C-alpha positions as CSV (number, residue, x, y, z in Angstrom):
1,M,60.9,73.4,169.1
2,E,58.7,74.2,172.3
3,V,54.5,73.0,172.3
4,P,52.0,73.0,174.8
5,A,53.4,71.5,178.0
6,Y,50.0,69.2,178.4
7,L,50.2,68.2,174.7
8,A,54.0,67.3,174.9
9,Q,53.3,65.4,177.9
10,R,50.2,63.6,176.4
11,L,52.4,62.7,172.9
12,E,55.3,61.1,175.0
13,A,53.5,59.3,177.0
14,Q,51.2,57.8,174.3
15,Y,53.8,57.2,171.8
16,G,57.2,57.3,173.2
17,A,60.1,60.0,172.8
18,Q,61.2,59.0,169.6
19,T,57.9,59.0,167.6
20,A,56.8,62.0,170.3
21,Q,59.8,64.2,168.8
22,R,58.7,63.0,164.8
23,I,55.3,64.5,165.3
24,V,56.5,67.6,166.7
25,Q,59.2,68.0,163.7
26,G,55.5,67.3,162.0
27,Y,54.4,70.0,163.4
28,G,57.2,72.5,162.2
29,A,57.3,71.8,159.0
30,Q,56.1,74.1,156.2
31,R,53.2,71.8,154.4
32,A,53.2,72.0,150.7
33,V,50.1,73.4,149.2
34,T,47.9,71.0,148.0
35,L,44.8,70.6,146.0
36,R,41.6,68.6,144.7
37,V,40.4,68.7,141.3
38,N,36.9,69.0,141.0
39,A,35.9,66.3,138.7
40,L,32.5,67.4,138.7
41,K,33.9,70.6,136.4
42,T,36.8,69.4,135.3
43,D,39.8,66.9,135.0
44,V,43.4,66.4,136.6
45,Q,45.2,67.1,132.6
46,A,43.5,70.4,132.5
47,V,44.2,71.4,135.6
48,R,47.8,70.7,135.4
49,A,47.8,72.3,131.8
50,A,46.2,75.8,133.2
51,L,48.9,76.0,136.3
52,D,51.7,74.9,133.8
53,A,50.7,78.0,131.9
54,Q,50.9,80.1,134.8
55,G,54.1,78.9,135.8
56,I,53.0,76.3,138.8
57,R,54.4,73.0,138.5
58,T,52.3,70.0,140.4
59,Q,53.1,66.6,141.4
60,T,50.9,63.9,141.8
61,V,50.1,61.8,144.1
62,P,50.1,58.0,144.0
63,W,46.8,57.0,146.0
64,Y,44.5,59.4,144.5
65,A,44.2,60.9,141.2
66,D,42.4,64.0,141.6
67,A,45.0,65.5,144.4
68,L,47.7,67.7,143.5
69,I,51.1,68.7,145.5
70,V,51.6,72.4,144.3
71,C,55.7,73.2,143.7
72,G,57.1,76.5,144.5
73,A,53.8,78.4,145.3
74,R,51.5,79.3,147.8
75,E,47.5,79.3,148.3
76,D,47.0,83.2,147.4
77,A,48.8,82.4,143.9
78,L,45.7,79.8,143.4
79,T,43.3,81.5,144.7
80,R,43.8,84.3,142.1
81,L,42.8,82.3,139.7
82,D,40.1,81.7,137.4
83,F,39.4,78.3,137.5
84,Y,39.9,78.5,141.6
85,A,36.9,80.6,141.4
86,R,34.5,78.2,139.3
87,G,35.0,76.1,141.6
88,E,37.2,73.7,139.7
89,I,39.4,73.1,142.5
90,Y,39.5,73.4,146.0
91,L,42.5,73.9,148.4
92,Q,42.2,70.5,150.4
93,S,45.1,68.9,152.9
94,L,46.4,65.6,151.5
95,S,45.2,64.1,155.0
96,S,41.4,65.8,154.5
97,M,41.3,63.6,151.3
98,I,41.4,60.5,153.0
99,P,38.1,59.7,155.3
100,P,35.9,60.6,151.8
101,L,37.9,57.6,149.9
102,V,37.4,55.3,152.9
103,L,34.0,55.8,153.3
104,G,33.3,55.3,149.5
105,A,29.9,55.9,149.2
106,A,28.1,54.6,146.3
107,P,26.1,56.5,143.9
108,E,22.7,56.1,144.7
109,D,23.3,55.8,148.7
110,D,21.8,58.2,151.0
111,V,24.9,60.1,152.6
112,L,25.1,61.9,156.1
113,D,27.9,64.4,156.6
114,M,27.5,65.2,160.4
115,A,30.4,68.0,160.7
116,A,30.3,69.1,157.1
117,A,31.7,72.7,157.0
118,P,33.9,74.5,155.3
119,G,32.5,71.8,152.8
120,G,35.9,70.5,152.0
121,K,34.7,66.2,152.1
122,T,30.8,67.0,151.7
123,T,31.9,68.2,148.0
124,Q,34.6,65.9,147.8
125,I,32.1,62.8,148.4
126,A,29.8,64.3,145.9
127,A,32.5,64.3,143.0
128,L,33.5,60.6,143.7
129,T,29.6,59.6,143.7
130,G,29.4,61.8,140.5
131,N,27.1,63.9,141.8
132,R,24.3,61.0,142.2
133,A,24.3,60.5,145.8
134,M,21.8,62.3,148.0
135,I,24.4,64.0,150.8
136,T,22.9,65.9,153.9
137,A,25.2,67.8,155.2
138,C,25.3,69.4,158.9
139,E,26.6,72.6,160.3
140,M,25.2,73.7,163.9
141,N,27.0,77.1,163.7
142,S,25.3,79.7,161.1
143,I,29.1,81.4,159.4
144,R,30.2,78.3,159.0
145,A,26.9,76.8,157.4
146,E,26.7,79.7,155.3
147,R,30.1,78.8,154.4
148,L,29.5,75.3,153.8
149,R,26.6,76.4,151.2
150,Y,28.7,78.6,149.4
151,N,31.5,75.9,148.9
152,V,28.3,73.6,147.5
153,E,27.3,76.1,145.0
154,R,30.3,77.0,143.8
155,Q,31.5,73.0,143.5
156,G,28.5,72.4,141.5
157,A,27.7,69.8,144.1
158,S,24.0,69.7,142.9
159,R,22.7,67.2,145.2
160,V,23.5,68.1,148.8
161,T,21.3,69.8,151.2
162,V,22.6,71.7,154.0
163,M,20.4,71.5,157.5
164,E,22.0,74.2,159.9
165,T,22.2,71.9,163.1
166,D,23.3,69.9,165.2
167,A,23.8,66.3,164.0
168,R,23.2,65.1,167.5
169,R,19.3,66.3,167.4
170,L,18.8,64.3,164.0
171,D,15.0,62.6,164.4
172,D,16.3,59.1,165.2
173,L,14.0,57.7,162.6
174,F,16.5,58.6,159.6
175,R,18.2,56.2,158.1
176,F,21.9,56.6,156.3
177,D,23.5,53.9,153.8
178,A,26.5,55.8,154.5
179,I,28.1,58.6,157.5
180,L,31.0,60.8,157.8
181,L,31.9,62.2,161.2
182,D,34.7,64.4,161.1
183,A,34.4,65.3,164.5
184,P,35.3,68.5,165.9
185,C,38.7,67.8,168.2
186,S,41.7,69.8,169.6
187,G,43.5,69.6,166.4
188,S,46.3,68.2,167.9
189,G,47.5,66.7,164.5
190,T,47.2,70.4,163.0
191,V,48.6,72.4,166.4
192,Q,50.3,75.6,165.6
193,L,53.1,75.9,167.7
194,A,52.7,79.7,169.0
195,G,49.5,81.7,170.6
196,A,47.9,81.8,173.9
197,R,45.3,80.1,172.2
198,T,46.9,76.7,171.0
199,R,48.1,76.4,174.8
200,A,44.6,77.1,176.1
201,R,43.4,74.0,174.1
202,F,45.7,71.6,175.5
203,T,43.7,71.0,178.8
204,K,42.8,67.6,180.7
205,E,39.5,69.5,181.2
206,I,39.0,70.6,177.6
207,L,39.7,66.8,176.0
208,D,37.6,65.4,178.1
209,K,34.8,67.5,176.6
210,A,35.9,66.8,173.5
211,A,36.2,63.2,173.8
212,G,32.6,63.6,175.5
213,R,31.2,65.0,172.7
214,Q,32.8,62.9,170.1
215,E,31.6,60.0,171.7
216,A,28.0,61.4,171.4
217,L,28.2,62.0,167.9
218,L,29.5,58.2,167.0
219,I,26.8,57.0,168.6
220,K,24.3,59.1,167.2
221,A,26.2,58.2,163.7
222,L,25.8,54.2,164.7
223,T,22.1,54.6,165.5
224,L,21.1,56.6,162.4
225,L,23.3,54.1,159.8
226,R,21.3,51.2,158.5
227,P,22.0,47.4,159.3
228,G,24.9,46.2,157.6
229,R,26.2,49.7,156.3
230,A,29.7,51.5,156.9
231,M,30.5,55.1,158.5
232,V,34.0,56.5,158.9
233,Y,34.7,58.1,162.0
234,S,38.0,60.4,161.4
235,T,39.6,63.7,163.2
236,C,42.3,66.2,163.0
237,S,43.8,64.4,166.1
238,V,46.4,62.1,166.8
239,L,46.0,61.8,170.9
240,A,44.0,58.2,171.6
241,Q,41.9,60.0,174.0
242,E,39.7,61.1,170.9
243,N,40.9,58.5,168.7
244,E,41.0,54.7,169.4
245,Q,39.8,55.2,173.0
246,V,36.7,57.1,171.5
247,V,35.7,54.5,169.1
248,S,36.3,51.4,171.6
249,R,33.8,53.1,173.6
250,A,31.2,53.3,171.1
251,L,31.8,49.8,169.9
252,R,30.9,48.3,172.9
253,R,27.9,50.2,173.6
254,A,26.6,49.6,170.1
255,N,26.1,46.7,167.6
256,A,29.5,47.7,165.4
257,E,32.6,46.4,164.6
258,I,35.8,47.8,162.9
259,E,36.7,47.1,159.2
260,P,40.0,47.1,158.5
261,I,41.3,49.8,156.4
262,D,43.4,48.8,153.4
263,M,46.5,50.4,154.1
264,T,47.7,49.7,150.7
265,A,45.5,52.2,149.0
266,F,47.4,54.6,150.9
267,A,51.0,54.1,149.9
268,G,53.8,56.3,151.0
269,V,51.1,58.3,153.6
270,P,53.3,58.8,157.0
271,V,51.3,56.9,159.5
272,L,51.8,56.6,163.2
273,P,51.1,53.3,165.8
274,V,47.8,52.8,166.6
275,S,45.9,50.9,169.3
276,L,42.8,50.0,167.5
277,P,43.6,47.4,164.7
278,G,42.3,48.3,161.4
279,T,42.3,51.8,162.3
280,L,44.8,54.6,160.4
281,C,46.7,57.3,162.4
282,V,48.7,60.1,159.9
283,C,51.7,61.7,160.9
284,P,52.0,65.3,160.6
285,D,55.3,66.2,158.4
286,E,56.3,68.5,155.1
287,R,53.5,66.8,153.2
288,Y,50.2,65.7,155.6
289,E,48.6,67.1,158.6
290,G,47.8,64.6,161.6
291,F,44.7,62.6,160.9
292,F,42.7,59.4,162.4
293,V,40.5,57.9,160.1
294,A,38.2,54.6,161.4
295,R,35.8,52.8,159.4
296,I,32.9,51.1,161.4
297,R,30.6,48.6,160.4
298,R,27.1,48.5,161.8
299,K,26.0,45.0,162.4
300,K,23.0,43.2,160.8
301,A,22.1,41.7,163.8
């Protein structure tokens, strides 16, 4: 299966031929439809019963009670359902559900989501905290910000404030208890294997630019994070240039450290080797997208 030449080179250089081929096979798999039950409006039992009544079977996910894998149906079958329109479910990849779980924001926390659109992780944090955390969600693109507002309202995430701004422009006087930075990236974990846009995205120049932007966002996040508190840096990339290398440089510049992710909490998730211990990189396959997650704590002194 053909992939953009530069991406293929980077994958083999980083992972070796065998693992690179595993990633490529994951790109080509038809990924199962997955969803998150919105605990602010309903529960898993009710959703499974409603789907079953429509002839749609589901499977549970061992590491997240609110996640379901849909069997034998695609997205359009779900988007026509009344409880989808009511915001009782949110179509979301399993991999993208991991960062909010790793973040572990507590009720009453002040939370920042630095690149929030379209709102899946933002509303997941709201649900995980029972709508008690105060969440600031940033999105610099006006069209995407409008989509974010729509999803926040439909999901009933009542304590989310959407800011149409580049999070790098937030005043350094702000302080947050928990920050999620799902940084804009090349999408090398979710790559589509055809089209000029995909091939064009994987050039040295574009990846260098993306990594520079990611590092600037991460340094800003660590500036805004209260000392002693933790944040999550994530991307939908499997390339170390956007993942471990960005985090490592930021750690050298900031008074922060990796807080190792408890891998036992994510049993069954297919993982790739990482060069920064304590971080997690998900391998794409028929259920998961490629994704990187790091939990970082800002030291108190």
